[in-house]
Structure formats: structure tokens, C-alpha cells
C-alpha positions in Angstrom: 166.2 190.0 141.4 167.7 186.6 142.4 166.1 183.5 141.1 164.2 181.6 143.8 165.7 178.2 144.6 163.3 175.5 145.5 163.7 171.8 146.4 162.1 169.3 144.2 161.0 165.8 145.0 162.5 162.6 143.6 159.4 162.1 141.6 159.8 165.6 140.0 163.4 164.9 139.3 162.5 161.6 137.6 159.8 163.3 135.6 162.2 166.0 134.4 164.7 163.4 133.6 162.2 161.4 131.5 161.1 164.5 129.7 164.6 165.5 128.9 165.4 161.9 127.7 162.5 162.1 125.3 163.9 165.4 124.0 161.5 167.8 125.7 164.1 169.5 127.8 166.6 172.1 126.7 169.2 169.4 126.4 169.3 165.6 126.7 171.2 165.5 130.1 169.3 163.2 132.4 169.7 165.1 135.6 170.2 168.8 136.2 170.4 170.7 139.4 168.4 173.9 139.7 171.4 175.9 138.9 171.8 174.0 135.6 174.9 171.9 136.6 174.9 168.2 136.3 173.4 166.6 139.4 174.0 163.1 140.6 171.4 160.7 139.5 169.6 158.9 142.4 170.6 155.3 143.3 167.8 152.9 142.3 167.6 151.8 145.9 166.8 155.4 147.0 164.1 155.7 144.4 162.6 152.4 145.6 162.9 153.3 149.3 161.7 156.9 149.1 159.2 157.0 146.2 157.8 153.6 145.6 157.7 151.6 148.9 155.5 154.2 150.7 153.1 154.1 147.8 152.8 150.4 147.9 151.9 150.4 151.6 154.4 147.5 152.0 157.4 147.0 154.1 160.7 146.0 152.6 160.3 142.5 154.1 156.9 142.2 152.5 158.2 143.3 149.1 161.2 140.9 149.3 158.8 138.0 150.1 156.5 139.0 147.3 159.2 139.0 144.6 160.9 135.9 146.1 164.1 137.5 147.2 166.0 137.3 150.5 165.3 140.3 152.6 169.0 140.9 153.1 169.5 141.3 149.4 166.7 143.9 149.1 167.9 145.7 152.2 171.4 146.0 150.6 169.8 147.7 147.6 167.6 150.0 149.7 170.5 151.1 151.8 172.6 151.8 148.6 175.2 149.2 149.5 174.4 147.1 146.4 173.7 147.7 142.8 170.6 146.8 140.8 171.2 143.4 139.3 169.4 142.1 136.1 167.7 139.4 138.2 166.4 142.0 140.8 165.5 144.4 138.0 163.4 141.7 136.3 161.6 140.8 139.6 160.9 144.5 140.4 159.9 145.2 136.8 157.3 142.4 136.8 156.0 143.2 140.2 155.8 147.0 139.7 155.0 147.2 136.0 158.0 149.3 135.0 160.0 146.6 133.3 163.6 145.5 134.0 165.0 148.1 131.6 163.7 150.9 133.8 165.6 149.7 136.8 168.8 148.8 134.9 168.8 152.2 133.2 168.6 153.9 136.6 171.6 151.9 137.8 173.5 152.6 134.6 172.9 156.4 134.9 174.1 156.3 138.5 177.2 154.2 137.7 178.2 156.3 134.7 177.8 159.5 136.7 179.9 158.1 139.5 182.6 156.9 137.1 182.7 160.4 135.4 183.6 162.0 138.7 187.0 160.3 138.6 189.2 162.6 136.6 192.2 160.7 135.3 194.9 162.8 133.7 196.9 159.6 132.9 194.4 158.4 130.3 194.5 160.1 126.9 192.7 159.2 123.7 194.5 156.8 121.5 194.7 157.7 117.8 193.7 154.7 115.8 192.4 153.7 112.3 188.7 152.8 112.9 188.4 151.2 109.4 189.3 147.6 109.3 191.2 146.7 106.1 189.1 144.5 103.9 189.9 140.8 103.4 191.1 141.5 99.9 193.5 144.3 101.0 195.1 142.0 103.5 195.6 139.2 100.9 197.1 141.5 98.2 199.4 143.2 100.7 200.6 139.7 101.9 201.7 138.9 98.3 199.2 136.2 97.7 197.3 136.5 94.4 194.5 134.1 93.7 
């Protein structure tokens, strides 16, 4: 019998992501598709546009005015043409009660996933000594004795 695939809402994806981040899920990956593969995290603008704005019963223009932001700047975020900035995250965090860290974490997850999609075969790990020599080791090797 084949497993039944079902679509889940953005809110369910976010809830699953939070549970997995807290260690409740089978692993600590933030987003998983139904088939278990890594799924792209949602852009913070999409979350705000699809999940939050309808619950606020506000238009984008009203929210922009409320948080003291030009409408064009909020529109760029909502249409996923701009990233979440610390200033915007602070304003949304205060207005919506999530805090700035919530919004910046969403942006970071999105950006890191996007960056991970670029497979560069030209970059290889560098072998290096991670321990810094102590000050005394440098002095004694330089031939200066106190």
C-alpha cells in the first residue's frame, strides 16, 4: 500500500519546523518534505503575506503605516524581492509579538538553504592547525628569552 501524500499548510510546516528545532522531531532539520527530503524553507515575506496578514485583517498598506515603514519596502518583502532586515524584523517583532529573532531566523534559514543549493566543486576544505600557538611558544621559537 502506497503512503498517502497530503499537502500541509504553511502554519503546519512552521509548527513541524519548531518542534524539530526543539528536538521533538526525528532529526533537527528545520524543514522536511513529506517524502523526507529537505524542503526549501519559506521566505519570511511569504509567511507574512499568506499566514499572518489575513489573520490581522489588515492590508499591507495598513501594516506598513502601523509599523512606520514605506509601503514599497514592505511590498518588496511580501513579494519576496527583498530580504528581512534587522530594522524590519524589529518593527514586525514588536508589532506582532514574535520578536526580531523570529523573523531574522526565518530569513537565515531561507538564505542558508538557497546557498546550499549551489554545488561548487572548486571549493575544497583547507587543512589547517586550529590551535593558535601560545604567546610563550612564539617568543621561545623567535629566540628571545626573558
